[in-house]
C-alpha angles and dihedrals in degrees: 000000000000136000128224128189118181147163114220123200097334100104124082093227106027129058090191132022111179136171122185146175126209113211120195145137111289093231095057110107114236137176119223121243111290140140105275116242089214092051108022093187092062122090112189146111120258137225104225093199099062101008099237131106140228099221139004149150134211131218088255093056101259108149134183136173135180141198130181117247106231113228116132092187094066117054128158116224112235090000124188119256110269091207089071089066087071099038094046091054094048094054095042130084096218121123116251089255095050092047094048091051088059092048092051091052092052101035095110090074093063137069115242117305147162117220132193119193125178147169131187092288109037149014121219126198127202136175120194091237095056126088095226146010123261128223107225121235121216111288149091118297140182126199126186128144102314126046126323108286094003099163099241114156095257093046095049093045096048093044091051092047092051091046092051091046095052091046094054102034127070093186122052113228116192092214090061089055091048089053092057090056094050096067111127100185111130125218121262112254095256090058097051115116122231109233097150096274128118117274088245091055092044089053093050092049094046098082125087090235112037124212114183133151094248103012136039151113106326098177145357128212137192122203123190122181116184122211084245091062097253113142131203117188122180129175130188124195122204140205119227091269093059090256111145111241103173138014125191130187129194126181125181142144118247118250102244 
């Protein structure tokens, strides 16, 4: 499912400050973030079931991220893997606009999704239900499993936490961003969305960090891109009890 909260072009040092959670069934096989042997410029995790990914960045500053759009009433039979929308962008040389145009033309073959694509100068957002992609203005954004900035409980809470952190901290510490994404508080019943799931399931999925018996937050990631082009990418993987089992750090300068 995934959750992203990010500040774009509003910090004196960082062009992008992003924290994210990847939510998935515990049995689904996944590779941790790494530079792909088949595409050495790509840094991303990998879904070993379908071969795509949910978020990644390249050494040239191409970035993409994906969430599912939750709507149980509209499902495509034999749908294409949504994770390939990210991986195909990362390995391509198309501009974000060119790539999004192709996605829009082929969107009928996918179940609902949200997609972010970026290069060193812009970030585009697209939802399958929309007629066109949008270039994002500087600001603080949250993206879960509806539209960008839909005020679901987890989106509002993570955006406010990031806003407060940036307001009160001159230096950005990755552990503080990870802490935002580890919040397990669930929404009160009156704030639960109605996406066709049971109330119990909506409740489970309403927290920033999800802890279910078969499904939950598998990993968190923090991505910092400085205006200078320096990149810090950190990923934490978790066991089902929220215990950290692996932390990875990558630092590099973008190839300009």
